C-alpha positions in Angstrom: -21.3 25.6 -80.2 -21.5 26.8 -76.7 -23.2 24.1 -75.3 -20.1 21.7 -77.1 -18.1 22.7 -75.5 -18.5 23.3 -71.9 -19.6 19.6 -72.4 -16.4 18.9 -74.1 -14.9 20.4 -71.0 -17.5 19.1 -67.9 -17.0 15.0 -69.5 -12.8 15.5 -69.1 -13.2 17.2 -65.7 -15.7 14.8 -64.8 -13.6 11.7 -66.2 -10.0 13.2 -64.5 -12.4 13.5 -61.3 -13.3 9.8 -61.3 -9.7 8.8 -62.6 -8.6 10.9 -59.7 -10.4 9.2 -56.7 -10.6 5.7 -57.7 -6.7 6.3 -57.7 -7.0 6.5 -54.0 -7.6 4.9 -51.0 -9.4 5.0 -48.8 -9.6 2.3 -46.8 -7.3 1.9 -43.1 -6.8 -2.1 -44.6 -4.2 -1.3 -46.9 -2.5 0.8 -44.8 0.9 -0.8 -43.7 2.2 -0.6 -39.3 5.2 2.6 -40.0 6.9 0.4 -38.1 6.6 -3.2 -39.9 10.3 -2.7 -42.1 11.1 -0.8 -38.8 14.6 -2.3 -36.3 13.1 -3.8 -33.0 15.4 -4.1 -29.4 13.8 -6.8 -27.3 14.1 -6.7 -23.5 12.5 -9.9 -21.3 10.4 -8.6 -18.5 7.7 -8.7 -16.0 3.8 -7.8 -17.2 0.7 -7.2 -15.2 -2.4 -5.7 -16.3 -3.6 -2.6 -14.8 -7.5 -0.6 -14.2 -8.7 2.4 -14.3 -10.2 2.2 -10.8 -9.7 4.2 -8.1 -8.3 1.8 -6.2 -5.1 0.5 -8.1 -5.0 4.5 -8.8 -3.1 7.5 -7.6 -4.8 10.6 -8.8 -8.8 12.3 -8.1 -10.0 10.4 -11.8 -8.4 6.9 -12.5 -9.7 7.3 -16.6 -6.5 10.1 -16.6 -3.4 8.3 -17.3 0.4 9.3 -15.7 1.1 12.2 -18.8 -2.9 13.2 -19.5 -4.1 11.3 -21.6 -7.3 9.4 -21.2 -8.0 5.7 -20.7 -11.1 4.3 -22.5 -11.8 0.8 -22.9 -10.4 -1.2 -25.4 -7.5 0.8 -25.9 -3.7 -1.2 -27.1 -2.9 1.3 -23.0 0.6 0.2 -21.7 1.6 1.5 -18.4 5.8 1.3 -18.1 8.1 1.2 -15.1 10.2 4.9 -15.3 14.3 2.8 -15.7 12.3 2.0 -18.9 12.3 5.3 -19.9 15.7 5.7 -19.4 16.6 3.0 -22.0 14.5 5.6 -24.7 10.6 4.4 -24.1 8.5 7.5 -23.8 4.9 9.0 -23.9 2.7 7.1 -27.0 5.3 4.9 -28.4 4.7 1.9 -29.4 5.1 -1.2 -28.0 4.7 -4.8 -28.7 4.7 -7.7 -26.7 5.4 -11.4 -26.5 1.9 -13.6 -27.2 0.3 -10.7 -28.4 -0.4 -9.0 -32.3 -1.5 -6.1 -31.1 0.9 -3.4 -30.9 0.6 -1.5 -27.4 0.9 2.4 -27.3 2.7 3.4 -23.3 0.3 6.4 -22.1 1.2 5.5 -18.6 3.6 5.5 -16.1 4.6 3.6 -12.9 5.2 4.6 -9.3 9.5 4.8 -9.3 9.6 1.4 -6.9 9.2 -0.7 -10.5 11.9 -1.9 -12.7 12.1 -3.8 -15.8 8.2 -4.3 -15.1 4.8 -3.5 -18.2 1.7 -3.0 -16.9 -1.9 -4.1 -20.2 -4.2 -1.7 -19.7 -7.8 -3.5 -19.3 -10.5 -0.7 -18.6 -12.5 -1.6 -16.0 -12.6 -4.9 -16.4 -10.8 -6.8 -13.4 -11.0 -10.2 -13.8 -9.7 -10.2 -16.8 -6.7 -8.3 -15.8 -6.5 -10.5 -12.4 -7.6 -14.4 -14.5 -3.6 -12.4 -16.7 -1.7 -12.4 -13.5 2.3 -11.5 -13.6 4.7 -13.6 -16.7 7.6 -12.6 -17.5 7.4 -12.0 -21.3 9.4 -10.0 -24.0 9.1 -7.0 -25.0 10.1 -5.3 -28.1 9.9 -1.7 -29.0 11.9 0.6 -31.7 15.7 1.2 -30.9 16.0 4.9 -31.2 18.4 7.2 -34.1 21.4 6.5 -32.7 22.4 10.3 -34.0 20.1 11.5 -32.0 20.2 9.8 -28.5 23.4 11.3 -28.7 22.6 14.7 -30.0 20.9 14.2 -26.1 23.8 13.1 -24.3 25.7 15.6 -25.5 23.3 18.4 -24.5 
């Protein structure tokens, strides 16, 4: 009698566990980009490429970006000119670049002398960066919430 009762409870629990896990999606393939329905703004900038090599950086470790992030080959990372930060772009923000399918993450910032410029990180592949050259392209960035911008401006 007790065995039938325990068997019934275990069977019910097993059923709920199987149904519960089958309803879960453990795949990243179907997760939509949170930014897909957001409002993107557009700006034309000069786009070039950079590498994590000593002669292209100011610090001792060419893999460490201005905000302290470690850059690794294969990352979809960019550096932005500091004037773009006045538009609200900043560390770990996402941008799209005309002609690229990927979404890039802002991981580095440039010297003050550069204006309206984005550098795409190309790891240690110097030839790939040279082949990319310099191009005038549009970037797409998420508009900042106007109420948040107004709150920061009033502080």
